[in-house]
C-alpha positions as CSV (number, residue, x, y, z in Angstrom):
1,X,-0.1,0.0,0.0
2,X,2.8,2.4,0.9
3,X,4.6,1.9,-2.7
4,X,1.0,2.0,-4.5
5,X,0.7,5.5,-2.4
6,X,4.0,6.7,-3.2
7,X,3.8,6.0,-7.0
8,X,0.2,8.0,-7.1
9,X,2.0,10.8,-5.0
10,X,4.8,10.9,-7.9
11,X,2.1,10.5,-10.8
12,X,0.5,13.8,-9.3
13,X,3.6,15.6,-9.3
14,X,4.5,14.9,-12.7
15,X,1.2,16.0,-13.7
16,X,1.2,19.0,-12.0
17,X,5.0,19.8,-13.5
18,X,3.4,19.0,-17.3
19,X,0.4,21.3,-16.6
20,X,2.7,24.1,-15.1
21,X,5.1,23.6,-18.5
22,X,2.3,23.6,-20.5
23,X,0.7,26.6,-19.1
24,X,4.0,28.3,-19.3
25,X,4.2,27.8,-23.0
26,X,0.7,28.8,-23.4
27,X,1.4,32.3,-22.3
28,X,3.9,32.6,-24.7
29,X,1.7,32.2,-27.9
30,X,-1.2,34.9,-29.1
31,X,-4.5,33.4,-27.9
32,X,-6.0,33.7,-31.7
33,X,-3.6,33.5,-34.0
34,X,-5.9,33.3,-37.1
35,X,-7.1,36.9,-35.9
36,X,-4.6,38.5,-33.8
37,X,-5.2,41.8,-32.0
38,X,-4.0,45.1,-33.2
39,X,-3.3,47.4,-30.6
40,X,-2.8,51.2,-31.3
41,X,0.5,52.9,-30.0
42,X,1.3,56.4,-29.1
43,X,4.7,55.9,-30.5
44,X,6.3,54.8,-34.0
45,X,7.8,51.3,-35.0
46,X,10.8,53.3,-35.9
47,X,11.0,54.8,-32.6
48,X,11.9,51.4,-31.0
49,X,15.1,50.7,-33.1
50,X,18.3,51.0,-31.0
51,X,22.0,51.3,-32.1
52,X,23.2,47.9,-33.0
53,X,20.0,46.2,-34.1
54,X,20.0,44.1,-37.1
55,X,18.2,45.7,-40.1
56,X,17.3,44.1,-43.1
57,X,15.7,45.5,-46.6
58,X,16.3,49.2,-47.1
59,X,18.3,50.7,-44.0
60,X,16.7,54.1,-45.2
61,X,13.2,52.6,-45.8
62,X,10.4,55.1,-44.9
63,X,8.1,52.2,-43.4
64,X,9.8,50.4,-40.5
65,X,8.5,47.2,-39.0
66,X,10.2,46.0,-35.9
67,X,9.5,42.3,-34.9
68,X,10.1,40.9,-31.5
69,X,10.3,37.3,-32.3
70,X,11.5,33.7,-30.8
71,X,13.5,31.8,-33.4
72,X,11.8,28.6,-32.5
73,X,8.2,30.1,-32.7
74,X,6.5,28.6,-35.8
75,X,4.3,31.6,-36.4
76,X,7.6,33.7,-36.1
77,X,8.9,31.9,-39.0
78,X,6.1,32.0,-41.0
79,X,5.9,35.7,-40.7
80,X,9.9,35.9,-41.4
81,X,9.0,34.4,-44.9
82,X,6.3,36.7,-45.4
83,X,8.4,39.6,-44.3
84,X,11.1,38.4,-46.6
85,X,8.6,38.5,-49.4
86,X,7.5,41.7,-48.8
87,X,10.8,43.3,-48.8
88,X,11.4,41.8,-52.1
89,X,8.1,43.5,-53.7
90,X,8.4,46.7,-51.7
91,X,12.3,48.2,-51.8
92,X,11.0,50.8,-49.2
93,X,10.8,48.7,-46.2
94,X,13.2,48.7,-43.3
95,X,12.6,45.1,-41.2
96,X,14.2,45.0,-38.0
97,X,14.1,42.0,-35.8
98,X,14.3,42.0,-32.3
99,X,15.4,38.6,-30.6
100,X,13.2,37.9,-27.9
101,X,14.0,34.4,-26.5
102,X,11.0,33.4,-24.1
103,X,10.6,29.7,-25.2
104,X,13.1,28.2,-23.2
105,X,16.6,27.6,-22.8
106,X,17.2,26.4,-26.6
107,X,16.0,29.6,-27.8
108,X,18.2,31.5,-25.1
109,X,21.4,29.3,-26.7
110,X,20.4,30.3,-30.2
111,X,20.1,33.7,-29.5
112,X,23.5,33.9,-27.9
113,X,24.9,32.2,-31.0
114,X,23.3,35.0,-33.1
115,X,24.8,37.7,-31.0
116,X,28.0,36.1,-31.0
117,X,27.9,35.7,-34.9
118,X,27.2,39.7,-34.9
119,X,30.8,39.9,-33.8
120,X,31.9,38.2,-36.8
121,X,29.5,39.8,-39.2
122,X,27.5,36.5,-39.6
123,X,24.4,37.4,-38.0
124,X,22.3,37.4,-41.1
125,X,23.7,34.3,-42.1
126,X,23.3,32.2,-39.1
127,X,19.4,33.6,-38.7
128,X,18.8,32.4,-42.1
129,X,19.9,28.8,-40.9
130,X,18.1,28.8,-37.4
131,X,15.0,30.2,-38.7
132,X,14.5,27.2,-40.8
133,X,16.2,24.3,-38.6
134,X,13.7,21.8,-37.3
135,X,16.1,20.7,-34.1
136,X,16.5,22.7,-31.4
137,X,19.7,24.4,-31.0
138,X,22.2,22.4,-29.4
139,X,26.0,23.1,-28.7
140,X,26.7,20.3,-31.5
141,X,24.1,21.7,-34.0
142,X,25.4,25.2,-33.7
143,X,29.0,24.1,-34.6
144,X,27.6,22.4,-37.4
145,X,25.6,25.7,-38.4
146,X,28.7,27.7,-37.8
147,X,30.6,25.9,-40.4
148,X,27.6,26.4,-42.9
149,X,27.7,30.1,-42.5
150,X,31.5,30.5,-42.5
151,X,31.7,31.3,-38.9
152,X,34.8,30.5,-36.7
153,X,33.5,28.1,-34.2
154,X,36.0,28.6,-31.5
155,X,35.4,32.2,-31.5
156,X,31.9,32.0,-31.7
157,X,31.8,29.7,-28.8
158,X,34.0,31.7,-26.5
159,X,32.1,34.8,-27.5
160,X,28.5,33.1,-26.4
161,X,29.1,33.6,-23.1
162,X,31.0,37.0,-23.1
163,X,29.6,39.9,-21.0
164,X,28.9,41.7,-24.4
165,X,26.4,39.0,-25.4
166,X,24.8,38.7,-22.0
167,X,24.1,42.3,-21.9
168,X,22.7,42.4,-25.1
169,X,20.5,39.4,-24.3
170,X,19.3,41.0,-20.9
171,X,18.6,44.1,-22.6
172,X,16.3,42.7,-25.4
173,X,14.4,40.9,-22.8
174,X,14.0,44.0,-21.0
175,X,12.8,45.7,-23.8
176,X,9.9,43.1,-24.6
177,X,9.0,43.2,-21.0
178,X,8.9,46.9,-20.6
179,X,6.4,47.2,-23.6
180,X,4.4,44.2,-21.8
181,X,4.8,41.9,-24.4
182,X,3.8,38.0,-23.5
183,X,3.6,36.5,-27.1
184,X,5.6,36.0,-29.9
185,X,5.4,37.4,-32.8
186,X,4.7,40.9,-31.2
187,X,5.6,43.2,-34.2
188,X,5.2,46.9,-34.9
189,X,4.5,49.1,-38.1
190,X,3.5,52.9,-37.6
191,X,1.6,53.2,-34.8
192,X,0.3,49.8,-34.3
193,X,1.4,46.5,-32.5
194,X,0.1,43.4,-34.1
195,X,0.1,40.3,-31.9
196,X,0.5,37.1,-33.7
197,X,0.9,35.9,-37.6
198,X,-1.1,37.3,-40.3
199,X,-1.5,36.3,-44.2
200,X,0.6,37.6,-46.5
201,X,-2.3,39.5,-48.0
202,X,-3.2,40.9,-45.0
203,X,0.3,42.2,-44.4
204,X,0.4,43.8,-47.7
205,X,-3.0,45.5,-46.9
206,X,-1.7,46.3,-43.6
207,X,1.5,48.0,-45.1
208,X,-0.8,50.0,-47.5
209,X,-3.1,51.4,-44.7
210,X,-0.2,52.7,-42.8
211,X,1.8,54.1,-45.8
212,X,-1.5,55.9,-46.7
213,X,-1.6,57.2,-43.1
214,X,2.1,58.4,-43.1
215,X,1.4,60.3,-46.4
216,X,-1.7,61.9,-44.9
217,X,-0.1,63.0,-41.7
218,X,2.8,64.4,-43.7
219,X,0.5,66.1,-46.0
220,X,-1.2,67.5,-43.0
221,X,2.1,68.9,-41.4
222,X,3.1,70.9,-44.7
223,X,3.1,74.3,-44.1
224,X,0.4,76.3,-45.7
225,X,1.8,78.3,-48.8
226,X,2.8,82.2,-48.5
227,X,0.6,84.6,-49.8
228,X,2.0,88.0,-50.7
């Protein structure tokens, strides 16, 4: 009887742990990915950019998208493909991904590798691999990835735990938490924050709406013609 009771107790503990882990992950995904919420902000996406943030597309593009994402988040990966497609179609897009690793230790490990790769000017190359890779990042996998991306592995491995990489990791997490972000992807365009993924057609429509709004605002801000 004692053994059976002990087994039941252990089983209860394991179930509780499993439920806690499940709840933890659920809080990291949008509640309705088919119709993600849009929140109006009193600041622009461009105002969120900090020196050292990676930039894709047109560095001087008039329309900025800032994307808080996790390399292991499936909706983030889908949106990454759509953002890439958008940048090819629209040369006026500046896309700035902010690594926000909230899906566990493998995400943190991969993000450390990305930040370390920046020191070798290989952030873009390694990100391209990690955003398409099915296995969770491990040191062995990252070593193979480094070879594919032309990255010096011993140098990368050392830099991954450097104070500079740790500081950047903590800074990105603090940025997201300060904005109240609980889900990935959470991305900004114009004065909008969009939580979750949307279709490519919806993305193009959103861009057109924001561009139109920006032109309207710029027109309203133009000084009236001088009358002599």
